[in-house]
C-alpha positions, 0 to 999 in steps of 0.5 A: 168241584169238577166243571166237566161232564162225566162224558167229557171226563170219560172221553179224556180218559178214553183218549189217554188210555187209547194212546197208552195201549194201542201198540201193537194193536188197536184198543177194542171198546170192550177192553177200554170199558173193562179197564174203566169198569163201565158197560161195554157199550157205554163209550160207543157214542163218544168214541164215534164222536172222537172219530168224526173229530179226527181224535181217534181212528176207528180199525175195523176187523176181528182185531179192530178197535181205536187208535189215536188219529194224530201225534199225541202232542197234537191233540189237547184235552180241549179238543176231546171236550168239544168232541165229547160236548157234541154228543151231550144231548142238550137238545132234550133240555127245555129252552133257557128262560127269556130274561135280560139278566140271563141274555146280557149279564149271566150268559156272557159271563158264563160263556167267557168263563167256559172259553177260559176253561177251554183255553186252559184245557187247550194247553194240556196235551194227551202227551202231557197226560200220558207222561203223568200216567206212565210216571205214576204207573196208573195201569201198573205196568210198563207200557210201549211209548210209541207215539205215532206211525204213518 
């Protein structure tokens, strides 16, 4: 069972993809969507959230796109999930039931479990995921492994 939302899962995949492919030029949203069999505009809102959270950097222009904003080892899966969760759209959901059981028992336990889950994701860096992807050749090619430039 996967506990991450589809948006969070795709966000992690997008950042790892960009970390692997953003050299020598940024990865366009169109290329990213094509590699993951998604409609071209599907990732735009989450990519913008990742830019706002300092995980990705947007590059404008005809050869623009996205690159990682800092070293791969300094970005965790937890960072990415928190950024993706910032655009979940839960504002449209009905309010939680007003219940002592939810407020005092279920809510705190679920919150603690969520924090433990995010803490585990904080232990997984984009660098770790990139190394796994490269060793398994998930894109079927040898990739340039430059990490970060200033």
